[in-house]
N, C-alpha and C positions, 0 to 999 in steps of 0.2 A: 598437510599443506597442499593447497591447490595453486597451480601456476597457469598464467595466461600470457602468452607471447602476443603482444599487441602490435600489429603492423598498420599504422595510419596511412592509407594508400592514396595515390593520385591515379585517377583513371586515364587510360589511353584510349584512342579512337576505337580500338577493337572491343572495348568494354561498353561502349555507349550505344550500340545498336543503331536504331533509326534516327537518333538525335545527333550522331557523330558529325554529319556534314554541317549541321546548323552550328554546332559547337566550334568546328574548325573555321567556319565562315565568320562567326562572331569574334573568335580569337584574333584572326587576322585583321579585322576591322578595328579592334580595340588597341592592338599593340604593333601592328604592321607585320608584313610577311617575314621579314628577317628575324625579328624577335620571337615570332610565333614558331618559326622553324627551330630556333635555338631552344625554346621552351620544350618542344617535343623531344629534342635530343637529351635535354636534362631529365625528362621523365623516363626515357629509356635507360639512362644512366642510373637513375634512382632504382629502377626495377632490377638492373644488373647487380646493384649492391644488395638488394633483398635476396636475390637469387643466390649470391655468394654466401650470405648468412646461412640459408637453409642447407646449402651444400655441406657446410662445416658443422651443422647441428648434430649432436650425438643422440638426442632423444628420438627413439624410434616409434614409440607409441604416442600418438597425438590425436586430439579431437580438433577438427577444423570447423571454424565458424566463419562464414563468408558473407560479405556485403551483398544483399539482394538475393541470397539463396533461400528460396521458399519451399524447397523439398529436399529429401534425402533419398537413400535407396537408389533404385534404378533411374528414377526421374532426376534425382540430384546428380548422379554420375553422368547422365546425358547432358545436363546443363553445363557441367564442367568440360565434357568432351567437345561440345559445340563452341564453348569459349576458346578452347585450344585451337580448334579449326579456324576461328576468326582471327587468331593471332594475339590473344590476350596473354600478356606476361603473367598477370595474376593467376589465371587459370592454369597456365603451364606449370607454375610452382605447385599449385594445389594438386594437379594431376600427378606430379612426380611424388609428392608426399603420400598420396593415396596408394600409389604403387609400392611404396615402402612400408605400407601397413597402417597409415593414418585413417581415421574414421571421419567421414563427412557427416556433419550434423545440420539438420534443417535449422536455419538461423533466424529467418524473418517471417512475418505474417504476410501472406499473399495479398490480402485486401489493402494493407498499408502501402506496400511497395507499388502495387498497381495504381493506387490513387495518385501517388507522386509522379509516376511515369506518365499517367494520363495528362496531368498538368503540363509536363514538359512537351508531350506530343502536341498539345493544343498550340504551344508557342511555335513549334516547327511547321505545323500545317497552316498556320495563319498566312494568308496571301497578302493582305493589305497591312501596311505599317501600323495603322491604328488598332487593328485587331491583334497584331503581334504584341503591341505595347500593353493592351488590356489583358491579354493572356499572361504576359510576363508579370504584370502587377498582381494578377490573381494568384499566380504561383508564389510570388514573394510574400503575399499576405498569409497564405496557408503553410508555407515552408517550415516555419519553426514548430508549429503544432504537429505537422506530419513527422518531422525528425524526432520530436520528443516521444511520440507514440512508438516509432520504430526503435529508438534507443531503449525505451522501457521494455519492449518485447525482447530485444536482443539480450539485455542484461538478465532478464528473468530466465530466458532460455539457457544462458551460460550457467547461471546459478543452479538450475534444475538438472543439468546434464553433466556438468564437470564435477567429478567425484574426488574424494580425498586421494592425494598422491598422484593425481592425473595432471597432464599438461595439455592445455589447449592453445590453439593459434587463432587469433581473430584478425581477419583482413577486413578493414572497415575504413570508409572515406574519412579523411582528416577533419572534415567539417562536423562530424558527429561528436556529441558530448557523452561519451560512453563511460569513461573512467569513474566519474562521481556516482554513477548508478550501480556499479559493481560492488558485491559484498566485500567487506574489509578483510575477510579471511583468504581472499584470492590475491596471491602475489602477482603483480603486473610487471612484465618485462617489456618496456616500450622501446623497440629497437631503433626507431626514428622518432624524434620529438614532434608530436602533433603541432605544437605551437610554432615551431620553426617552419614546418611545411606550410601552415596557413600564412605565416609571415612572408614566406617566399611568394606565395600566390598574390598577396596584397601588393608586395613590392613590384611584382611583375606588371600589375595594372597601372600603378602610379608612375613607375619609372623615374622617381625623383632622385634615387641614390643608386647609381650603377654599381659602386663598390660593394654596398650592402647586398644588392641583388646577386652579384657574383659570389660573395661569401656564402650566401644561403644556397645558391645553386651547387657550390662545391660541397657543402654539407650534405645535400640530398644525394649526390653521386658517390660520396666517399664510402669506402668499405666499412662494414659494421664490425666493431671489435667484440 
């Protein structure tokens, strides 16, 4: 039996690099300063719950598959170390698992990740509103195709590197459609439901049902059993 612990993640500013300031600016404009601040607190609470889960995990030998990780070995470890320095909660957990003996695996194709990042950079660098809109529409048009290619590559990587009786951990954005692409002989342990994370993010933008939003926020920050 092969096992994969799936962590559908929400990125914090420290994970976003050059596009972090644009994301923060857009977030505030869409939902307001107060709700955006609350959202960031919820995300930190979410990562605290993930952190607590791995603190209590008894499996010592793990293979780690990480969203956006285009290298392993020395380069991969440097990427993790740089993420920790920037304050990434995701990479802090990965770093701790590596120190406990986990193996870092190159998860993604560099050209695919770079192509998506380039589209996002075009949005942040656009000075005029019309150019920013065009860049955003261009990214939206290509987004599904890019994500599909990335997910196919990630699923193939996991299938080729996760051996019988091994356990892997996949940290991957909740907007990815990875589970249907994974082989049926891999037991998937989804420690937070991807659907509920995406539902929270949609509810945050619409703000139509505060009670529902609060319930989903509570789910995100609640300890993992």
